[in-house]
KOLGU-481207 format. One line per 10 residues: their letters; for each residue x, y, z of N, C-alpha, C, O. Coordinates in steps of 0.001 Angstrom, whole numbers, always signed. Each point is the difference from the previous one (the first is absolute). Layout:
N
a = X Y Z X Y Z X Y Z X Y Z | ...
***
This chain:
280
mtnfdwsrif = -62686 -31325 -17934 +1184 +869 +1 -56 +911 -1219 -94 -476 -1131 | +151 +1771 +1356 -101 +960 -1090 +1367 +244 -625 +1027 -50 +677 | -1033 +312 -1966 +1233 +310 -706 +436 +1424 +316 -820 +914 +84 | +2122 -746 +90 +526 +1332 +304 -91 +880 -1248 +315 -438 -1106 | -748 +1679 +1300 -133 +938 -1105 +1319 +738 -200 +303 +959 +710 | +483 -1423 -1693 +1314 +600 -248 -95 +1418 -521 +983 +740 +39 | -2155 -347 -527 -153 +1380 -484 +121 +1017 +1124 +200 +1188 -252 | -323 -1654 +1496 +200 +902 +1136 +1461 +392 +141 +313 +1022 +610 | +591 -1835 -1175 +1430 +286 +81 +539 +499 -1334 +789 +943 -41 | -1217 -1578 -1054 +439 +395 -1334 -1232 +247 -869 -690 -932 -412
nftdfaellp = +441 +2186 +151 -1163 +366 -807 +384 +1192 -868 +200 +1108 +499 | -101 -1349 -1796 +467 +1053 -894 -1118 +547 -884 +254 +549 -1072 | -1491 -706 +1536 -1128 +607 -689 +93 +1521 +131 +195 +520 +1099 | -331 +179 -2199 +71 +1473 -19 +1330 +505 +547 +64 +1081 +585 | +1006 -1870 -777 +1304 +374 +544 +502 +1309 -612 +554 +848 +700 | -751 -691 -2006 +477 +1210 -681 -694 +1258 +528 +612 +1063 +92 | -1892 -1196 +253 -739 +1147 +523 +436 +335 +1428 -47 +1158 +414 | +472 -2179 +332 +406 +223 +1389 +1428 +509 +120 +354 +628 +998 | +469 -895 -2006 +1424 +336 +70 +281 +1474 +295 +893 +291 +795 | -1625 +654 -1409 +274 +1410 +320 -208 +359 +1472 +548 +995 +474
lvqnsliaga = -1331 -1793 +251 -258 +286 +1410 +1242 -183 +864 +92 +572 +1086 | +864 -1367 -1563 +1204 -268 +793 +1247 +624 -626 +1118 -453 +246 | -1313 +1476 -1041 +1152 +653 -631 +970 +531 +1048 +1209 -211 -102 | -1743 +904 +1112 +865 +537 +1050 +679 -1121 +790 +1168 +111 +372 | -1909 -1187 -123 +574 -1123 +733 +1132 -657 -784 +988 -438 +590 | -1124 +366 -1912 +1057 -578 -822 +1253 +874 +19 +1119 -508 +71 | -1317 +1822 -137 +1153 +918 +75 +674 -131 +1366 +1223 -105 +98 | -2045 +113 +951 +541 -155 +1350 +697 -1346 +149 +1065 -88 +612 | -1668 -966 -1175 +593 -1325 +85 +1353 -74 -692 +922 -641 +503 | -798 +1293 -1654 +1277 +17 -708 +1070 +709 +832 +1140 -461 +74
llglvgglig = -1508 +1576 +548 +947 +726 +853 +404 -843 +1213 +1174 -62 +365 | -2159 -579 +246 +289 -811 +1179 +811 -1247 -358 +827 -449 +794 | -1057 -110 -1981 +808 -1122 -443 +1459 +399 -168 +903 -756 +358 | -676 +1948 -905 +1358 +500 -167 +660 +230 +1351 +1133 -424 +229 | -1855 +1104 +668 +539 +271 +1338 +217 -1297 +771 +1052 -199 +606 | -2056 -684 -631 +112 -1250 +728 +1140 -866 -496 +713 -612 +796 | -536 +557 -2112 +1089 -799 -558 +1363 +529 +374 +914 -775 +281 | -763 +2099 -274 +1294 +610 +321 +329 -123 +1487 +1088 -442 +369 | -2026 +832 +469 +284 +3 +1439 -27 -1410 +575 +638 -269 +1017 | -1375 -634 -1666 -74 -1365 +481 +1337 -709 -29 +265 -855 +845
ifvvkrdmsf = +584 +1197 -1807 +1333 -597 -82 +783 +277 +1279 +685 -880 +521 | -791 +2105 -22 +720 +353 +1224 -667 -598 +1238 +676 -330 +975 | -1979 +193 -1016 -702 -658 +1104 +511 -1427 +156 +242 -462 +1115 | -80 -230 -2234 +482 -1381 +35 +1468 -51 +418 +384 -831 +824 | +440 +1722 -1393 +1425 +6 +330 +235 +298 +1479 +899 -565 +623 | -1725 +1467 -67 +180 +400 +1394 -814 -852 +971 -20 +260 +1203 | -652 -1281 -1740 -804 -925 +809 -1019 +765 +855 -56 -165 +1219 | -744 +1001 -1882 -944 +865 +698 -1442 -239 -427 -831 +905 +64 | +538 -2122 -497 -1363 -316 -414 -988 +193 +1143 -1117 +475 -206 | +1534 -845 +1402 -855 +158 +1175 -318 +1474 +252 -1088 +339 +465
avhgiselsf = +2053 +532 -779 -198 +1440 +209 -1111 +544 -892 -743 +893 +407 | +629 -1427 -1620 -1060 +449 -908 -1361 -243 +635 -882 +858 -47 | +721 -2030 +638 -1278 -333 +620 -260 +908 +1208 -1124 +456 +207 | +2164 -199 +583 -161 +875 +1160 -393 +1411 -389 -871 +603 +626 | +1514 -72 -1663 -330 +1347 -462 -1419 +47 -552 -721 +975 +210 | +325 -2026 -914 -1341 -7 -599 -1091 +54 +1055 -1060 +580 -235 | +1310 -1189 +1414 -1013 +17 +1054 -217 +1416 +531 -1139 +407 +231 | +2224 +345 -36 -163 +1376 +463 -504 +907 -1114 -692 +984 +262 | +1036 -1311 -1501 -550 +743 -1126 -1512 -179 -54 -742 +952 -240 | +297 -2186 +467 -1427 -306 +64 -669 +775 +1133 -1086 +551 -180
agaafallfg = +1735 -507 +1352 -566 +726 +1134 -131 +1485 -317 -1026 +610 +304 | +2054 -23 -912 -60 +1410 -359 -1104 +292 -997 -717 +992 +127 | +581 -1875 -1134 -1058 +174 -997 -1378 -164 +628 -929 +736 -331 | +798 -1704 +1242 -1296 -252 +638 -442 +1184 +856 -1173 +372 -21 | +2091 +218 +767 -359 +1160 +815 -291 +1222 -866 -857 +814 +344 | +1566 -681 -1465 -308 +1088 -930 -1402 -177 -570 -742 +970 -149 | +384 -2210 -168 -1345 -291 -497 -1044 +321 +1060 -1049 +565 -309 | +1333 -924 +1553 -932 +233 +1104 -266 +1484 +210 -1139 +402 +237 | +2183 +410 -322 -129 +1430 +286 -185 +859 -1251 +27 +1228 +80 | -214 -1867 -1224 -275 +741 -1223 +1201 +706 -575 -156 +961 -754
anviagsitg = +1359 -1411 +1087 +1225 +608 -521 +438 -733 -1270 -646 -955 -432 | +1743 +1412 -153 +534 -618 -1199 +565 -1378 +343 +899 -110 +834 | -1413 -925 -1463 +381 -1367 +334 +1461 -265 -350 +708 -665 +756 | -253 +1180 -1900 +1397 -220 -386 +938 +688 +980 +1032 -559 +373 | -1389 +1778 +47 +829 +709 +975 +67 -780 +1313 +1060 -89 +620 | -2190 -473 -199 -6 -816 +1206 +846 -1244 -158 +722 -390 +917 | -811 -233 -2081 +796 -1192 -273 +1488 +315 +11 +801 -757 +549 | -436 +1882 -1159 +1405 +414 -22 +505 +284 +1408 +1109 -396 +359 | -1924 +1082 +436 +401 +310 +1372 +276 -1269 +798 +1029 -112 +666 | -1953 -839 -737 +202 -1265 +708 +1240 -738 -474 +748 -545 +812
slvaalliga = -523 +522 -2128 +1162 -689 -559 +1307 +641 +455 +940 -695 +386 | -888 +2019 -434 +1239 +690 +356 +308 -128 +1487 +1160 -139 +387 | -2195 +185 +445 +212 -209 +1436 +603 -1383 +235 +972 -139 +743 | -1549 -884 -1377 +519 -1362 +153 +1416 -111 -543 +861 -611 +633 | -608 +1202 -1812 +1327 -81 -611 +1059 +652 +878 +1097 -538 +155 | -1421 +1704 +424 +952 +695 +865 +284 -809 +1264 +1148 -99 +433 | -2186 -473 +153 +194 -797 +1208 +861 -1232 -286 +914 -317 +761 | -1210 -364 -1851 +766 -1201 -344 +1430 +373 -372 +948 -670 +409 | -793 +1747 -1189 +1332 +405 -432 +866 +521 +1132 +1200 -272 +39 | -1801 +1023 +891 +776 +606 +1082 +286 -973 +1136 +1074 +40 +600
lgnkakdrns = -2032 -914 -305 +141 -870 +1168 +454 -1409 -350 +527 -716 +852 | -727 +323 -2084 +314 -1384 -370 +1235 -128 -849 -69 -486 -1129 | +1211 +918 +1655 +1236 -60 -765 +442 -1443 -253 +513 -316 -1073 | -713 -555 +2062 +326 -1406 -145 -1261 -781 -378 -1116 +373 +364 | +1323 -1458 -1097 -1147 -773 -497 -884 -494 +1140 -1226 +29 -109 | +1841 -482 +1202 -771 -510 +1128 -869 +1089 +605 -1181 -216 +272 | +1783 +1415 -57 -763 +1118 +551 -1091 +447 -963 -1114 +315 +418 | +1437 -287 -1713 -959 +439 -1007 -1220 -912 -27 -1131 +482 -46 | +1346 -1774 +75 -1121 -939 -32 -866 +115 +1244 -1220 -142 -76 | +1842 +398 +1222 -774 +173 +1235 -874 +1237 -78 -1166 -30 +392
iiavlmpagl = +1732 +1126 -902 -762 +1247 -132 -1165 -190 -965 -1113 +453 +265 | +1372 -1122 -1381 -1063 -238 -984 -1103 -864 +598 -1185 +250 -220 | +1587 -1273 +984 -985 -875 +622 -875 +739 +996 -1141 -400 +234 | +1655 +1476 +360 -794 +830 +906 -903 +943 -788 -1162 +202 +356 | +1705 +376 -1431 -758 +979 -782 -1165 -627 -760 -1060 +613 -126 | +1249 -1828 -378 -1023 -614 -851 -1353 -150 +687 -998 +490 -529 | +925 -1146 +1684 -1322 -128 +629 -556 +1334 +473 -1214 +205 -3 | +2104 +713 +414 -467 +1318 +439 -637 +752 -1163 -1071 +590 +143 | +1741 -616 -1298 -538 +687 -1172 -1272 -638 -509 -960 +694 -334 | +951 -2010 +272 -1187 -704 -487 -1186 +211 +933 -1123 +222 -451
gagilalaly = +1379 -294 +1750 -1076 +216 +962 -565 +1401 -72 -1216 +184 +42 | +2100 +820 -151 -460 +1390 -99 -795 +216 -1280 -1016 +695 +3 | +1479 -1293 -1098 -717 +147 -1262 -1369 -646 +31 -970 +569 -501 | +884 -1758 +1086 -1297 -681 +110 -957 +808 +868 -1193 +82 -291 | +1722 +515 +1362 -838 +853 +852 -567 +1170 -797 -1188 +307 +103 | +2034 +346 -896 -454 +1138 -797 -1064 -424 -1009 -988 +707 -198 | +1190 -1862 -439 -988 -476 -974 -1306 -395 +678 -1075 +180 -574 | +1158 -715 +1788 -1215 -366 +728 -823 +1232 +355 -1229 -61 +43 | +1901 +1172 +209 -686 +1245 +344 -484 +753 -1241 -873 +862 +90 | +1446 -1195 -1247 -373 +696 -1236 -1386 -448 -457 -277 -1198 -57
egrasnkfgl = -576 +2132 -263 -1382 -321 -371 -281 +185 -1484 -1154 -23 -428 | +2206 +204 -349 -187 +192 -1434 -145 -1317 -741 -363 -1020 +585 | +653 +1053 -1885 -187 -1175 -852 +930 -1137 +407 +1176 +211 +296 | -1726 -1408 -288 +783 -1176 +372 +1123 -256 -1002 +1046 -534 +369 | -1247 +906 -1627 +1031 -238 -1011 +1268 +788 +304 +1102 -450 -314 | -1255 +1631 +930 +1170 +780 +377 +814 -721 +1059 +1230 +12 -45 | -1906 -639 +998 +686 -768 +1036 +734 -1187 -626 +1185 -221 +245 | -1921 -529 -1056 +548 -1208 -596 +1171 +318 -927 +970 -755 -68 | -1067 +1881 -645 +1032 +374 -958 +1337 +285 +643 +1037 -275 -603 | -1026 +822 +1817 +1258 +276 +678 +760 -1282 +306 +1230 +5 +63
ltgqiiavdd = -1944 -1086 +125 +637 -1278 +335 +364 -817 -1230 +1060 -625 -28 | -1910 +618 -983 +190 -914 -1130 +80 +692 -1356 +162 -676 -1016 | -269 +1993 +970 +57 +705 -1272 -1350 +78 -689 -910 -771 +304 | +787 +1701 -1227 -1242 +178 -750 +319 +176 -1476 +1036 +554 -367 | -1944 -1036 -473 +231 +90 -1434 -97 +1443 -495 +736 +396 -903 | -1629 +383 +1483 -104 +1414 -399 +299 +821 +1250 -906 +539 +635 | +2171 -453 -296 +384 +629 +1259 +774 +1291 -203 +260 +713 +970 | +114 -392 -2196 +904 +1119 -240 -715 +1072 -822 -183 -149 -1208 | -217 +1227 +1876 -572 +1120 -732 +1130 +955 -401 +1165 -265 +297 | -1498 +1369 -966 +1030 +902 -519 +881 +603 +1092 +1220 +9 -162
pqliwliaic = -1779 +498 +1271 +871 +527 +1062 +930 -1067 +572 +1170 +278 +264 | -1677 -1493 -70 +839 -1077 +517 +1108 -351 -982 +1126 -292 +402 | -1453 +320 -1702 +1010 -310 -1003 +1133 +1017 +33 +1167 -365 -146 | -1498 +1627 +336 +1037 +1037 +102 +898 -267 +1207 +1223 +107 -85 | -1854 -457 +1215 +776 -351 +1186 +935 -1172 -291 +1178 +39 +354 | -1694 -1066 -990 +784 -1194 -269 +1148 +282 -964 +1103 -519 +172 | -1363 +1340 -1182 +1067 +376 -937 +1119 +728 +735 +1179 -272 -223 | -1556 +1201 +1103 +998 +766 +753 +809 -917 +922 +1224 +113 +79 | -1910 -1015 +612 +685 -921 +915 +956 -903 -768 +1163 -149 +377 | -1651 -448 -1446 +823 -928 -773 +1197 +705 -627 +1098 -555 -36
aaviltllli = -1303 +1776 -460 +1106 +755 -586 +1068 +295 +1047 +1194 -128 -270 | -1628 +523 +1464 +947 +295 +1078 +794 -1248 +388 +1214 +69 +194 | -1894 -1195 -82 +675 -1243 +381 +991 -427 -1071 +1141 -343 +312 | -1563 +360 -1568 +868 -464 -1088 +1227 +897 -146 +1117 -504 -119 | -1304 +1822 +127 +1127 +922 -168 +996 -134 +1146 +1208 -53 -229 | -1712 -2 +1460 +893 -136 +1153 +728 -1331 -34 +1191 -77 +304 | -1908 -962 -672 +605 -1328 -62 +1118 -43 -1042 +1043 -608 +242 | -1245 +1240 -1382 +1028 +30 -1034 +1226 +793 +448 +1129 -350 -344 | -1352 +1421 +1115 +1110 +824 +490 +887 -754 +989 +1216 +192 +13 | -1812 -1041 +805 +775 -707 +1027 +242 -1460 -367 +410 -789 +852
wrplnfasvd = -654 +422 -2094 +15 -1404 -402 +1335 -684 +306 +18 -1066 +616 | +1089 +1661 -1034 +1299 -657 +155 +393 -162 +1467 +320 -1114 +414 | -331 +2189 +393 +353 -212 +1412 -999 -892 +740 +395 -759 +885 | -1680 +839 -1234 -994 -846 +652 +226 -1461 -357 -143 -881 +847 | +494 +625 -2102 +282 -1371 -419 +1235 -540 +722 +16 -1150 +439 | +1003 +1975 -321 +1213 -378 +700 -304 -328 +1460 +428 -1028 +525 | -1179 +1928 +120 -338 -190 +1412 -930 -1191 +212 +11 -613 +1068 | -809 +286 -2072 -923 -1136 +123 +715 -1328 -143 -352 -974 +665 | +1365 +928 -1541 +726 -1247 -248 +1009 -287 +1107 +105 -1133 +469 | +644 +2169 -47 +1039 -193 +1023 +80 +1244 +872 +867 +844 -231
pevaaargvs = -1742 -699 +1229 -50 +1218 +803 +1288 +285 +770 +360 +1165 +164 | +344 -2193 +311 +1223 +228 +765 +1089 +623 -874 +647 +970 +396 | -455 -1537 -1587 +1008 +540 -911 -401 +1397 -468 +848 +884 -122 | -2150 -682 -142 -475 +1316 -428 +276 +1051 +1061 +428 +1110 -318 | -675 -1455 +1590 +260 +938 +1092 +1487 +301 +112 +390 +1140 +253 | +447 -2167 -444 +1446 +190 +70 +506 +886 -1139 +1015 +683 +135 | -1733 -705 -1250 +379 +838 -1148 -560 +1419 +113 +182 +806 -913 | -853 -495 +2005 -489 +1357 +203 -1444 +223 -402 -468 +1138 +12 | -254 -2194 -369 -1413 +138 -351 -816 +151 +1289 +159 -782 +938 | -1022 +1782 -902 -837 +236 +1175 -1172 -981 -11 -1102 +325 -442
tralsivfml = +1365 -1511 +933 -992 -1074 -90 -1251 +293 +829 -1107 -347 -413 | +1268 +979 +1575 -1164 +288 +836 -909 +1035 -661 -1222 -152 +9 | +1812 +1203 -580 -801 +1008 -691 -701 -602 -1208 -1164 +298 -267 | +1887 -1153 -468 -603 -668 -1152 -1155 -886 +430 -1022 -78 -681 | +1191 -593 +1821 -1048 -883 +495 -1271 +776 +311 -1101 -453 -313 | +1251 +1615 +926 -1175 +809 +344 -662 +541 -1262 -1226 -3 -115 | +2048 +471 -838 -552 +500 -1265 -747 -1117 -720 -1095 +210 -524 | +1692 -1391 +502 -660 -1129 -660 -1316 -340 +679 -989 -286 -674 | +968 +314 +2003 -1232 -303 +718 -1094 +1014 -337 -1168 -367 -133 | +1541 +1636 -5 -983 +1017 -370 -533 -253 -1415 -1198 +127 -251
llglavaasv = +2098 -486 -665 -439 -333 -1361 -918 -1217 +9 -1002 -39 -714 | +1351 -952 +1527 -836 -1191 +116 -1366 +359 +574 -1022 -530 -437 | +1009 +1439 +1425 -1267 +449 +570 -890 +657 -1038 -1205 -250 -38 | +1792 +1089 -804 -779 +653 -1063 -503 -1023 -1015 -1139 +86 -461 | +1987 -1052 +114 -410 -1022 -960 -1148 -850 +555 -928 -348 -731 | +992 +21 +2005 -1071 -767 +629 -1296 +799 +3 -1061 -523 -341 | +1152 +1803 +729 -1191 +854 +50 -660 +95 -1370 -1227 -23 -103 | +2034 +131 -947 -555 +68 -1347 -633 -1322 -407 -1066 -18 -614 | +1719 -1086 +955 -491 -1324 -398 -1296 -372 +698 -852 -672 -580 | +701 +1112 +1831 -1213 -312 +764 -1244 +517 -710 -1068 -604 +100
qvvgallvls = +1198 +1719 -817 -1161 +588 -665 -559 -898 -1097 -1179 +101 -340 | +2013 -981 -218 -448 -845 -1107 -197 -1450 +429 -1044 -588 -282 | +2032 +2 +959 -96 -1424 +336 -464 -249 +1430 -236 -1149 +373 | +101 +2196 +436 -451 -167 +1368 +1151 -278 +962 +1101 -358 -418 | -1370 +527 +1704 +1050 -97 +1016 +431 -1434 +284 +1169 -245 +299 | -2096 -702 -391 +317 -1353 +422 +924 -739 -962 +760 -870 +423 | -814 +1205 -1711 +711 -792 -994 +1025 +815 -790 +306 -318 -1149 | +218 +1368 +1775 +950 +872 -679 +1320 -721 -272 +758 +417 -876 | -477 -1484 +1608 +1218 -772 -232 +62 -559 -1419 +1084 -170 -558 | -2241 -112 -19 -47 -592 -1337 +541 +939 -1060 +342 -437 -1099
llvtpaaaav = -259 +1720 +1412 +483 +978 -951 +1409 +470 +326 +785 +280 -906 | -457 -190 +2191 +1286 +562 +410 +1048 -1058 +353 +1166 +342 +198 | -1550 -1609 -114 +961 -1036 +377 +31 -1146 -1007 +1069 -357 -496 | -2224 -221 +188 -44 -1216 -801 +662 +132 -1373 +763 -891 -374 | -1019 +1968 -405 +664 +91 -1313 +1525 +13 +104 +687 -653 -786 | -161 +1400 +1762 +1458 +34 +171 +535 -1337 +469 +1052 -444 -459 | -1775 -212 +1379 +426 -1312 +483 +29 -1015 -1136 +856 -884 -23 | -1785 +1010 -918 -5 -886 -1160 +1157 +321 -940 +650 -903 -526 | -397 +2191 +319 +1029 +420 -951 +1388 -463 +406 +772 -444 -850 | -439 +538 +2131 +1357 -370 +424 +239 -1504 -116 +1143 -453 +39
rvaasplmat = -2222 -319 -181 +161 -1446 -151 +502 -393 -1380 +626 -1050 -150 | -887 +1865 -851 +319 -394 -1371 +958 +955 -695 +509 -323 -1074 | -250 +1490 +1654 +816 +1010 -671 +1480 -354 +106 +462 -522 +1015 | +263 +817 -2080 +1433 -290 -28 +841 +1180 +455 +1203 -148 +214 | -1817 +1321 -64 +743 +1190 +401 -928 +935 +772 -1221 -119 -112 | +1780 +1052 +897 -840 +962 +725 -883 +826 -927 -1151 +284 +331 | +1679 +102 -1486 -799 +782 -945 -1183 -817 -503 -1121 +505 -61 | +1362 -1760 -298 -1082 -844 -485 -1027 -246 +1099 -1199 -59 -274 | +1660 -86 +1520 -924 -198 +1118 -917 +1206 +152 -1195 -154 +249 | +1744 +1340 -397 -805 +1222 +117 -1020 +87 -1122 -1169 +305 +240
llsvafalva = +1612 -573 -1473 -913 +71 -1148 -1118 -1032 +120 -1161 +299 -278 | +1515 -1506 +689 -1014 -1045 +165 -959 +342 +1137 -1203 -243 -103 | +1731 +801 +1174 -851 +383 +1132 -1057 +1009 -433 -1172 -126 +354 | +1594 +1124 -1118 -946 +1001 -505 -1010 -656 -933 -1199 +262 +97 | +1681 -1115 -1003 -902 -663 -951 -1017 -877 +725 -1185 +17 -334 | +1640 -778 +1317 -907 -873 +748 -1040 +822 +764 -1175 -364 +41 | +1608 +1466 +560 -932 +846 +750 -1040 +621 -925 -1176 +87 +354 | +1604 +343 -1536 -932 +589 -964 -1021 -1033 -470 -1192 +295 -86 | +1658 -1498 -215 -917 -1065 -440 -1019 -306 +1091 -1187 -173 -278 | +1662 +107 +1527 -891 -349 +1105 -1067 +1060 +223 -1185 -322 +98
vlggillalg = +1596 +1586 -17 -975 +1030 +360 -915 +341 -1169 -1207 +147 +192 | +1754 -19 -1401 -855 +323 -1149 -889 -1194 -360 -1179 +171 -312 | +1738 -1356 +356 -817 -1184 -246 -1084 -160 +1049 -1124 -388 -317 | +1461 +689 +1579 -990 -90 +1068 -1144 +976 -180 -1158 -340 +241 | +1481 +1557 -667 -1038 +1005 -220 -929 -427 -1128 -1220 +108 +123 | +1790 -592 -1220 -815 -393 -1151 -874 -1211 +312 -1154 -59 -425 | +1696 -904 +1165 -805 -1164 +368 -1082 +365 +1010 -1113 -521 -56 | +1446 +1419 +976 -993 +440 +981 -1146 +741 -676 -1146 -79 +444 | +1458 +796 -1516 -1053 +696 -740 -997 -1000 -564 -1206 +244 +17 | +1707 -1367 -517 -899 -1007 -558 -851 -672 +1062 -1167 -308 -244
gglpispyvt = +1740 +77 +1427 -739 -697 +1044 -757 +905 +935 -891 -451 +720 | +1240 +1742 -719 -658 +937 +901 +346 -236 +1455 -781 +343 +888 | +1949 -929 -630 +447 -307 +1348 +1166 +907 +385 +526 +709 -857 | -106 -713 +2135 +1173 +784 +391 +1237 -377 -806 +113 -1127 -482 | +799 +2055 +337 +1190 -217 -812 +954 -991 +639 +601 -823 -689 | -460 +899 +2008 +1087 -702 +677 +38 -1516 -226 +1097 -535 -158 | -2228 -197 +131 +122 -1446 -251 +639 -326 -1347 +745 -973 -118 | -1031 +1779 -887 +584 -229 -1314 +1486 +337 -10 +808 -749 -550 | -447 +1887 +1163 +1400 +412 +48 +829 -1033 +751 +1079 -384 -452 | -1580 -62 +1593 +757 -969 +795 +135 -1334 -723 +1047 -644 +76
tisfliylic = -2093 +226 -772 +61 -1274 -732 +1012 +67 -1127 +791 -925 -180 | -807 +2011 -582 +968 +152 -1093 +1419 +53 +550 +902 -642 -539 | -701 +1413 +1622 +1331 +103 +606 +492 -1366 +466 +1155 -366 -216 | -2050 -377 +857 +401 -1315 +502 +349 -947 -1143 +974 -747 +94 | -1754 +768 -1169 +279 -874 -1134 +1344 +346 -636 +758 -892 -382 | -465 +2188 +269 +1300 +416 -532 +1122 -515 +893 +1003 -524 -484 | -1183 +679 +1792 +1021 -471 +941 +177 -1515 -98 +1123 -503 +1 | -2237 -214 -84 +62 -1455 -98 +737 -432 -1259 +826 -911 +48 | -1116 +1553 -1167 +675 -331 -1265 +1501 +269 +111 +813 -789 -482 | -451 +1896 +1113 +1419 +332 +153 +708 -1002 +902 +1146 -366 -259
rliewgrrga = -1820 -80 +1314 +601 -1020 +860 +194 -1304 -758 +1018 -670 +175 | -1981 +302 -1016 +131 -1220 -797 +1152 +114 -994 +735 -962 -219 | -581 +2138 -379 +1123 +222 -914 +1326 -127 +753 +951 -612 -485 | -910 +1203 +1680 +1214 -82 +818 +326 -1446 +345 +1151 -421 -121 | -2148 -343 +550 +211 -1409 +339 +443 -801 -1230 +839 -896 +99 | -1418 +1234 -1260 +380 -686 -1224 +1452 +259 -366 +697 -902 -467 | -241 +2129 +677 +1401 +330 -307 +951 -734 +935 +1058 -468 -421 | -1437 +370 +1685 +857 -697 +955 +102 -1485 -288 +1033 -632 +221 | -2152 +86 -728 +5 -1429 -287 +627 -344 -1338 +306 -1161 -270 | -113 +2184 -580 +538 -273 -1332 +1494 -363 +59 +613 -261 -1035
***
C-alpha cells in the first residue's frame, strides 16, 4: 500500500513566485465573496437555495455553447443565467411551482451544456473549468466583466435592500403595505442570475452553492441581528473563496474543492456553536 502524496493537495513550494499568477483571480474572488455574502442572505431568507443550483445549470449551458461557438464565455454564462432567472421569477411565484420549474430546468441545462462540451474540440481544461473552476481562469477582459457585473449587483441590491428585506421576511404584510413584491422578486432573480454567472467563472457551475448559499446559511445560525448576519455572511464568503484560491495555488488543483471544504467547515463550526448555545 503506497502512502498518499499530500503535496498533491497542499504544496507551497515556490508559492511566492506563483502568487502573482492569480492576482486577477484574487480580485475577482474578493468581489464574488462580497456579492455572494450579500445576496446569499436573501437567498436563505427567501428559501431559494434550490434556485441557485437551477440557475447555475443554465449558466453552465450558456457558457458551454459560447465556448463551442467561439463567443464570449461570460456573455454566454450571463445569458443562460438571466433566461433561467426570468423563467423562475415569472413562472414560479409559489414555492411549489418554483421548485417544479427548477427541477425541469436543471437536467435540461446540464444536458445541453454537456452536449456542447462533448462537441467542443478545444483544450480539456476549458471544459473542466466550467464545471469545477480554474486557478488561473480570470484574464484582464474577464476581470473587467466581473467588476461591472459585481458593481451592478451590489449597487442595485443596496438600492432595494429595505423593501426586499421586508418582502423576504413577511411577503404578505409587505404586499399589504404597498410593496410591489412581484416586481421585487423578478429584480432579485435577475440579480441572483448575474451573481451566479459571475461565480461560475471562478468556482464552476457544479459547486456555486458553496459561495452563494453556505456562508449565509452559516451566518444566520450564529448572528444575533440581521446586520451581524450580513457582515458574517460576507466575511465567511471572503474567507472561503480567497482561502480556496490560495490553497488551490499550492496544490495546483481546481478551486472548487477547497472553497467547498472551507465553506462546509465554517458551516459546521457555526452549527456546533448554535447547538452549544441551545444546550447552555
